[in-house]
N, C-alpha and C positions, 0 to 999 in steps of 0.2 A: 563437568558441571552437571548437576542433577536437575532434570527438567520435569515439570508437570504441565500438561495441556488441559485446559478447561474448555468444554465444548468439543470434545474429542471426536465426535462423529461427523462434524461439518466439513465442507470442502477445504477451507483454509487449514483446518486441523490435520486432515489427511495429507495435505502438502507439507505441513510442518513435520509430521512423522517421517515422511519420505526424506526430507532434508536432514533431519536430525540423525537418521540412520547413516547418512553419508559423512557426518561430521565427527572428526576424531576426538573432540573434547566434550561433546554433549551426549547425555544419556537420559532416556526416558524412564522415570521411576514411577510415574502415575499418569493415568488417563481418566479424566473426570467427565461424566455425563449424567446430570441429574435425571434425565428422561430415560436413560438406558442402564441404570445402575444394576450391577452384578452380571451384565452381559459380557461376552468376550467380543472384542472388536473384530476378530477374524471370523466370527459367526455372522456379523453384519456385512463385512466386506471380505468375500471369499478369496480375493487376490492377496490378502494379508495372511498367508498360510505358512510362511517359512520362518517366522520368528515367534517367540513367546512374549506376548505383550501383557502388561498388567491388566487385570480384569477392570472393567469400567466401574468407577466408584462415585459415590455422591460427594459433593463438595462439603468440606468442613475444615476449619483451621486446624483442628486436632490432627486430621489426616495429612494436611500439608506439612505439618511439623514432624509427624511420625515418619514420613518417607524421606525426611531431610531434604526437602526441595530447596535448591538454590535459585532457580529461575522459573518463573511461572508465566506461561503464555495464556492470555484470555482470547480464545478464538470463538467468542460468543457474539450474538447479534447486538446491535446498538439497543440500549435500554435494558439489556440483561447484564452486561458487564458491570454496570453501576452497582448492582446488588452484591457482586463479589468484591468489587473495589472497596466498598464500605467496610467489609470484614478484614481487609488486608492492611488497614492503616497502621496497625501496630506491628505488623510483620516486617522483619528486617531483610528479607530477600529482595530479589529483583523481579519486576513485573513488566511485561510488554503487552499492551492492550491493542488487539487488532480491530476492535470496534471503533465507532466514532465518539464514544462517550467522554473522552478526554481531549478531543481536538478543538472544541470551541468553548468560549466562555458562556455562562449560564443563559443570558438573554438570547444570544444567537442560537445556541443549541436547542432551546425549547421552541424557538420560532421555526427552525428548519427540520428538526427531527421529531417534533410532536411527542416527546417524552419528557418526564421530569428530569432536570439536570442533576448531576452529582454535586455534592457540596463544593462550593467555590474554592475552599481551602485545599481540597484534594486535587481538583483540576489544576490549581496553580502550582502544584508540586511536579506535574508531569512535563517532560521534555518532548517537544514535537520531533518525531523520529525520521525526518528527511535526512538521511545519513550524510549525504554529500555536503549539506549546508548547515547541519547542526552537530557535527561530529564532536566537537569539544564539549558541548553541553551534555551530549549523550554519555560521554566517558564518565562524567561525574554524577550521573542520574541513577536512581533505582526504580524510577517509574517513567515509562516511555509510551507515548501515544503514537502507535504506528499510523502513518498517513493513509488516506484513502487512495484507491487505485487511480481514479481519474486525476485526483489532486497531485499525485506523484508524477504522472506523465506530464501534466500541464506545468507544474512548478519547475521541473528540471529543464524545460524548454524556455520558460519565461524569466526565471530569476537572474540569469547572467545579464540579460538585456536590461531589466529594470534596475538592477544594482548599479549599472553604469549609465543609467538614464539614456539609453539608446533607442527606446521606443516610446510612443505616446501612451501613457498609462490609462487613458480614457478611450482608447480605440483598440480593444482586445476582443476579437470574435473567435470563438472556438467551436468546432464540431468534433465530437468524440464518439467513437463506436466501441462497444464492449461485447465480448463473448458472454454466453448465458451463465457461466459459472459465477459471474459477478453478482447475479441476482440471488445467490445462495441456493441451498439444497431443497428448500421447501417448494413444492410444485405449485404454480399458479396457472391461471388460464393463459397469461401472456407468455409463460415459459414452457407451456405444453408443446410437445413436438409438432402437433398439427398446426398450432398457431405460429410457432417460431420458425419452422423449417421453410426454406425458400421465401423468406420474408425479412424485411428490415423495418424496425418499428422505432419511431421516436417516442421518448418518454420523459417525464419530469421537465418539460421545457420551461426554462427560467426558474425552476424551483428545485433543482438537484442540490442535495446537501453538501456537495463538494464545492459549490460556488462560494459560500462564506468561508470555507476552509482555505481555498486559494487566496481570497482577498485578505483574510486575516494574516496568513503566513507572509504574503508579500509585504504587508505593512510592517509586520514585526521585523523582517529581515532587512528590508530596504528603506523603511521609513516612508515609503510612498503609499498613498491610497490609490487603489485601482477599482474599477468597475468592470466586471467580466461578464460577457454574454456567452453562455454555454448551452449548446444543444447536444443532447445525448441520445444515442441510438443503441438498440439491441440488434446484434447481427447473429446469424445462425452458425456460430462457432462455439466450441467448448471454452476456449480461453484466449485472451489477448485483448489489448487496447490499442487503438490508433487515435491520437488527438491531433487535429490540424488547426493551427493557430494562425490567424490572419492579423498582421500587425502593421502599424505605421511607423517606419523608422524615423529617427530624428537626426541621423548622421548618414553621410553618403559612403557606401561601400559597394563594390561589385559582389556578385554572388560568390565568387571564389574567395574574396576577402572575408565575407561573412562566414563561410565554412571554415576558413583558416582561423578566424577569431574564436569560433566555438571550440575548435580543436585545441587551441592554446588554453582556453579557459578550463577545459575539462581534461587536459592531458595527464594529470596525476590521478584521475578517478578511474578505478579498475572496471566499473560497471557502466560507464557512459561511453558510448561509441558514436562518433560522428560519421554518418552513413554517406557514402559517395554514390550509392545506387538508389533507385527509387524505393521508398519504404514499403515494407510488407510485414504484417503481423507475424508471419511464420519465422522471420529472422530472429525473433526474440522468444518465441514460445518455448516453455520448458526451461528457461534460463533466468538469471537475475540481471540481465543486461537491459539497459534502456538505449534504444537507437534513436538518434536525432538527425533529421534531414533538414537542410536549409535551402530555400529558393527565394530568388528576388525576381519580381515581376517588373521588368524595365518599363513596361507600358503604363502601369498604374503607380509604380514606385513602392508598392507594398511588399512586405517581407512575409514569407510563409515558413513557419517552423513546424515540422511534423515529428511527433514523439510516439514511439512504439515500444510497448513492453508487455509482459505477461502479467495479467491482473492477479493471478494466483501466486506469482513469484515476486518480482520487484514491486508489484502492487499489493502484496499481502505477506505471505509466509517467507519469501526470500528476503524481503527487506527486514522482516522481524528477526531472521537469523543474522543478517548483516548488523542490525542494531545490537543483538545479543553478543556478537563478537566484539563490538566496540565497547559495550558496557563491561565485558569480562576481561578486556586487555588482550584478546586474541588477535591474530592477523585478521583483518576485516574480510578477506576473501575466503576464509576457511570454510570448506564444505559447500562452496557456491560457484565454483569455476567450471561447472559442466557446460558443454556447448548446448545451443538450442536443439529442440527436437528436429526441426525442419521437415521431416517426413514421418 
C-alpha cells in the first residue's frame, strides 16, 4: 500500500517512517512538509542516511493523486489538519489523522482546543480509532481519528469496567505523566532542557483536551455519562505515559480476581498485557503494547488501574499503523511486534 505522510518532519511522522520501513505491505511514496519544501529529510535528520527518501514536497491534491497514494497519514498539529482534511473530501483514498481535529464534535472541540472546528459533516464521517474497541467500524472506514495519547492509556483501562458497570462513573480520579515528546517538536520554555530536566511539572490542570475525549468516547461506547478528574504532568523522559486511575468499584472482588478478570477481557488482544509486576514506563517504551496493572486497596475499598504505554507508539504512530492494518485487511499486528527498548 502506497503511503504519504503530511507533516513529515515532526516527532510522530519520524516514528511513522521508522514503523513503515519495518512493514512488509506499506511503502512511503511521498513526504509532505509545507515549511520544508524541496528539502531532503536526511539533511534535516542525519540519522536517516541509509535510505533514499522522497524529497519533501508541498501539499496539493494533484501531488497526492500523481504519486498514487492509497493511504495518507496526517501527522500535523491540531488546527492544521483541518485545512488538509477540507481538501480531501472528494478523494477516495484512506486517511488517518493523528491530530485532535476529528476527535470531538464542534462545540466541544472549539471549547477545549481554541481552534475553529472542521465542518460537522466531515467530522461525522470519521471513526474514532481506538482499535481494540472500534475494530469493526475501522474496517469499514476511510477516515480515522487516531486517539490522543493520554486518552488511549485511560480508555483502555476504564472501558472494560464501565462497559460492565463495575465502577462508579462519577468517581474517576486520574493522574497521568508523559514524556516530553508528547509536547511536540517546537521548543517552548517549559520543554527547554534547563526547565524540564530534574523536574516534574503539572500542566493543564482540569483543562487538558483529552478530558472531553475520554468522556465522549465512554458515553459513545458504554452509554454511560462520566465526569473525569485528570491531572497531567510532564516528566523528564523522551517518551512514555503512565496513567494511574483511582476508582470506586461497585462489585466485590479480590485483587487476584480483578487481575484475572482483566486478563480474560483482553485475552484476545495482541497489544494489551496485564502486568503482574509493578508498572514502569520502560516496559512499553519503543513498542505498541499497553501494560495494565490492577491493585485493590482493602483498607479503602478503592481499585487502582495503572496504564503504561509509549506516547509515540501506542499513543500515536503505532496505533496509526495498527489502524492502517485494520483498514487495509492486513493482520493487525503486522510491522508492530517488536519488543520494548528497555535499555
